[in-house]
N, C-alpha and C positions, 0 to 999 in steps of 0.2 A: 635311320631306316624305319623307326616307328612312325615318323611323320609321313614319309612317302607311302607306307602301307595303309595308313589311315586315309590319305587322299585317294588312293586307288579304290578302296572299298567304297568310299563315299561317292566317287564318280560312277561306279558300277550300280550302286543302289539308285542314284538319280537317273541313270539311264533306264533301268528297269521300271521304275515307278512313274516316270514323267511321260507326258503325252506330247512333248515337244522335242524336236531335234533341231539344233542350231537356232533355237529361239523361235521357230515357226510352228504354229499348231498344225497337227496332222490333218484335222478335218477341214482346215482352211487352205491347205496347199493346193495350188493350181494343178489341175489334172494334166498329165502328160509332161509336166515340167521336171526335168532331171534335177534332183537335189545333190549338192556337192557332198561327196562321201568323206567323212572324217576317218582318219586312221583309228582302228580299234585300240582299246586300252592295252591289249597284249602286244600289238605292233608298236605302239608308243613305248611301252616298257621295253620291248626288244631293242628298239633303236636307241633310246636313251640309255637303258641299262647296258647294252652292248658296248656303247661308246665309253661309258664310265668303267665297265669291267676291262675293256682293252687298255685303258689308261692305268687302271689299278694293276692289271696283269704286268705291264711293262715296268711300272714302278716297283711292284712286289718282286718281280723276277729279278730286276737289277739289284735291289736290296738283298734278296735272299742269296743270289749267286755271289755277291760281294761278301756277304756275311759267311757263307759257306766256304768261299775261297780263303778268307782271312783265317777262319777257324782251321781249315786244312793246313795252311802255312804254319799256324801256331802249333797245331798238333804235330806236324812234321818237325818243327823246331824243338818241341818239348821232348819228343821221342829220341831224336838224334842227340839232344843235349843230355838226356838221361843216360844214353849209352856211353857218351864221351865222359860224362861225370864219373861213372863207375870205373872207367879205364884210366882216366887221367888224374882226377882229383887226389887220390891217395899218393900219387907220385910227386905232386908239386906242393905238398904241404910245407916244404921248407921256405916257400915264399912268404909265409907268415912272419918269418924273422929275417929274411934275406931278400935283397933286390934281384938276385940272379939264381939260376939253378946250377947245381954241381954237375961236374962232367958225367958222374955215374948216372944221375937222373936223366940228363940229355941222351945218354947212350940207351937207356931203357926206353925212352920215348921213341928214339930213332928206330929201335928194334920193333916197337909196336906198329909204327907207321910204315915199316918196310914190308909188311905183309901185303901180298898183291890184292887180296879181297878188300882190305881196308883202303889201300891206295886208289883202287878204282873208284870206290864210293867217295872217299874223302881225299882228293888230290892234294889239298893244302890244309894245313893245320897250324895255328899259332896259339901261344899262351901270352897274354898281355898282363903287364903289371898295371895297377891303377893310374900311374902317371904316364902311360903311353909307351913304355919300353917293351920290346918283344923279348920276353924271357926265354921262349922256345919257338922254334919253327922247323918244319920239315924242309924248309929252304934255309940252310945254314947261314947264307950271307947276310940275312936281315937280323940274326940273333944279336941282341944288345943294342940295336938301333932304336932310336925314339922317333915316332911319327905323330902327326896330328891325330888326336883320338877321334875315331869315327863315331857317328851318332849311336850306332848299335852298341859300341863299347860303353859310351856314357850311360845308355839306358840300362845295360847289364850291370853297371856298378850300383844301380839302385835296386838290384835284385830281380830284374825282369829278364826273361829269356826272349830274345828278339830274333827276327829273320828278315832278310831283305836281299835284293840281288846286288852283286858286287859292283863297285864303281871302279872301272879300269883306270880312272884318273887319280885314285888314291896313291899316296907315295909308296906304300908297301907293295902295291900292285905294279907300279911303273918300274920299280927296280927289277922285278921278276918278269916283266914283259907280259903280264896276264891281260888277255883281251877278252876271254870268255866271261860272261856274266854268271858266275857261279851263284848258287844260293848260299849266302853268308848267314851263319847262325852264331849268335853271341850268347854264351852261357856263363853266368857267374860261378866262381869256384870259391867255396866258403872254407874257412878254417874248421877243422874237425872239433866238434864239441861246442861250437859257437856260431853265431850268425854273421860274423865278420867276413867280408868279401876280401879275399887276398889276391885274387887274380881273375882274369876273364878268358875263357876259351873261345877262340874263333874257329869255326869249322866251315870249310868250303866243300859244298856237296854238289855233285853233278845235277844241274837244274833241268836238263832236257827230259828225263823220265818223269820228273815231278811236274814239268809244264804239261806234258801230255796227259797225265793223270788229272791235273787241274782243269785242262780244257774239257776232258771227258766229264768231269764232275760238273762243270758249268753247263754243258750241253744237257746232262741229265737233269740238272736243276731247272733249266728252261723248259724241258719237255714236261717235267712234273708240274711246273707252274702253269703251263699251257693246258695240260690235261685237266688239272684241277679247275682252272678257269672255265674250260668248256663244260665240264660236268656241273659246275655251279650255274652257268647260264642255262643249261637244259633243265635243271631241277629247281631253279629259283622261283619260277612262276607258281609252282605247286607248294613251295614251302615258305613263301614270303611272310605268311602270317605267323610262322614260328620264329621269325627273325628277332622279335622283341625278347622272347624267352631266351634265345641264345645269347643276346647282348646282355641280358640281365645276369645269366649264368656267368658270362665272362667278367662282368663288372664285379660280381661277388667274389670270383676267383681272384681278381686283381686286388680287391680290398683285403682278402686274406693274405695275399703276398705282401701288400703294404704293411699290414699288422705284423707279419713275420719279420719283415725287414726292420721295422721299428723295434721289435723285440730283440733282434740281433744287434742293432745299434746300441740299445740299452745295455745288453750283455758285454758288448765291446767297450763301452764306457766304464762299466764296472771292472772289467778285466784291466783297462788302462789305469784305473785308480789303484787296483791291487798291485800292479806293476810298479807304480810310483812308490807305494808304501814299501814294497819289497826292495826297491832300489835305496830307499832311505835306510832300511834295516841293514842292507849290505854296506852302505857307507858307514853306518854306526859300528858294525863289526870291524871293518877296516880301520876305523878310527881307534877302536879300543885295542886291537891286537897288533897293528902295524905301526901306527904313528903315536898312539896314545901313551905307550910306556915311557918313551923319551920325554914327551911333553909333560906327563904327569909327574915324573921324577923331578923335573926342573921347576914346574909351577907349584908343586906341593912341598915335598920334603926339602928340596934345595932352597926354596924360599924361606921355610921355617928355620933351616940351619943357618942361612945367611942372616936372618933376623937375630938368631942367638949369637952369632959372631959380633953383630953390631952392639948387642947388649953387654958384651965383655968389657967394652970401653966404659959403660956405666958402672960396672963392678969395680973396675980399676980406679975410677974417679970418685967412688963413694967414700965419704968422709966418716960415716958411721955404720954400725951394723944393720940398722933398720933398712936404709935404702939398698944396701948390698944384698940383704936377704930378699927384698922385693924383686930386685933384678935377677937374682939367682932363681927365685920362684918362677918368674916370667920365662927365663931361659929353659928351666926344667919343663915348664908346660909346653913351650914351643917344641922342644926336643921330643917330649912324649908324643905330641901330636904328629911330628915328623915320623916317629917310629911306627905309630899306628897306621899312617898312610903307606909307608913302605911295606908293612906287613899286608895291608889290604891289596896293594899293587901286586905283591908277590903271589897272592892267591888268585890274581886275575880279576879283582874287583876294583872299581874306580868310584870313590865317593858314594858308598852305599847309603849314606844318610840323606842324600838328596834324591834318591830314586823315585819317590812318590810325592815329592813336594811340588806345589804350583810354581810357576816360573818366577813370580814376584817374590815368593818366599825364598827361592834359591838365591836371588840377588840379595835379599835382606840378610840371609844367613852369611854370605860372603862378606858383606859390609860389617855385620856385628862381630864376626871372627876377627876382622882386621882391627876393628876398634879395641877388642879385648887384648890382642896381642901388642898393639902399639900404644895403647892408652891415648889415642887421638880421636877426634870427632870427624865424622863423615856426613855430609848432607846427602840425604836419600830422597828421590822423587821418582815414583813409579806410577804409570797409568795402568788401565785395565789390559792385561796381556792374555793371549790365547791359552786355554787350558783344555786338554793336556797337550804337551808336546813330547817329542821323542826324548829318550834319555841322552842321546848324543847332543841335543840342543842344551839340555840342563848342564851337562858337563862343560860344554863350550862356554856358556854364559858364566858359570861359576868361575872357571879358570880365567876368563877375560877380566871379570871384576877383581879377582884376587891379584892377578898379575898387574893390572892397572893401578890398583891401590898400593901394592908393594913398590911400584916404580914412583908413584906420587910421594910416598913416604921416604924412599931412598934418595930420589933426585930432586924432588919438589919441596923438600922441607916440611911435608905434611901439613901445608897451609892451604886453606880453601879447597879441600878434598870434596869432590861432589860426584855423585853417581846418579845417572838418570836413565830411564828406559821408557820407550813409547812405541806405538804402532803407527805406521804410515801405510795404510791399506793392508797388504800382506807382508810388508816389510817390518821386521823386528829391529829396532835400533837401541843400542846400549852404549852409553858413554861414560868415561871416567876422566874427570878434569881436576887440575890443581891450579892454584894462582900464583905460586911463587917457587923459588929455589934458585940455586947458583950453578945448576948444571949447564954445560956448554951446549950450543946448538947441535953438535954432532951426536950428543947423547939423546937428544930429542928426535933425531932423524930416524925414521923406520929402518932403512937399510943398514944402519950402523948401530942399531939399538941393542944388539946382543942376542944370545941364543933364545932368551925368553920371549921376546917379541917375534923372532922368527918362528919359534915353535907355536906361539899363539896365532900367527898369521897362517901357518899350515893348517892348524886346527879349524880356523874359521873358513878358509878356502876349501877345505875338504867337504864342507857342508854346503858349498855354493855361495858362501858369503864374502864379504869384503872388509878389510881392516884398514883403517886410516889413522895417521898420527901427525898432529900439527901443533905449532906453537900458538899460544894465546898471549898476545901482547909481547912484552919484553921477556918475561920469565915463566909464564904459565904454559900449560900443556893440555891438549885434548886428545884422548885415545877413544876411537869410536869403532864399533863393529855393526855390520848390517847383515841380516839373514832374511832371505825370502822363504817364508813358511808355506808357500803355495805348492811346493813340489814334493809333498809327502812327508814333511818334517812334523806335521801335526798327527796325532794318534786319533784314528776314527773311533 
């Protein structure tokens, strides 16, 4: 608009200051010869601008009416869904734990839709389960039937309220002989207290009154667009020089909106990060209070007591007092440590001594504790690891190293014990290996490795990780865990 305005003003100025018209000097024009008249600038603007404005009017009218119609349908769907949510959602909460509704619930819904006022407005109503089974309908013969899931149902399962006209060819409509193209509204039903979608309500509403309202709305929209276009055409010649200021104002307003949108996106990202960290904390609490007790009892005190039992044989075979005393002292130390851990677990604490340690020191402490208990040597190789990590990761890594070394000592003959840790992008890898032993392949296989590896596997998988166990050569073994630290397991 700025370019066309400048060209118009320049042409007017040239017309007023020049002594030529169509390139012929006035004083040299032949007398009596008619000069071809050019359309005035206002006429040119009226013709060109009128054509452009008509095109713009039809485009804008079409877009506006479509947008208004879409918003009207959406508003209609939202208001209807809100009404039905308040009436139906509390009654079908049992679908959170069951695939069907009880007879009492069906009777209450039947009573609700038996009301004449409700029936006139909503002649058909269904409650769908996520897998396409009709859990309830005011047409009893389709209850319990499974149909191909309509597009509206699929979109509602993502949390969206949708509205469209009924397809008479749909299976659930063919059974009932529905020929009328009702307005179908799909609304998700969520479990109380959570965002989980347990069902979808399908509401059939009489479409004729709404079609009349929609047609009137479209006519009104076209009339408004036409009136505005006519007003613009009448006033545009006088206000064309103000167009640039209007555009500039709109541009600044758009920039402000873009800045506001960017700020909202930033806040959304921050909220997403907070949500991830909160999810990690929830996983940690679940680990500590639901799964942790059983795993900690096995991985800690049970291992120490098992170690003490193994030392009993050394006491029996000791030929002098000094070796016997050393073995008894080792057993006493292990049992004391087991008692301390049992007391710690009973108070709801798990390994408080590693709460503030860096991850590589957690691994080193587990290795050194094993060396002290078993009087064996362990090769340790750690690379630079992320700091800090959540306490759940520290516990998981400590228990993994402890359980892996105990298995290497018990089944691998404590030969070639090797502990390694490294980062692969955001993946934390920790491995425990040994090079020998007379254990059978069944003892090395993860599914038959005993409660210890099962508990360890649950601990790792609860944090989104993976545990693998495989043979090395003829007699060695490699136990490896992998954790992705990009999902909130790092402490900001």
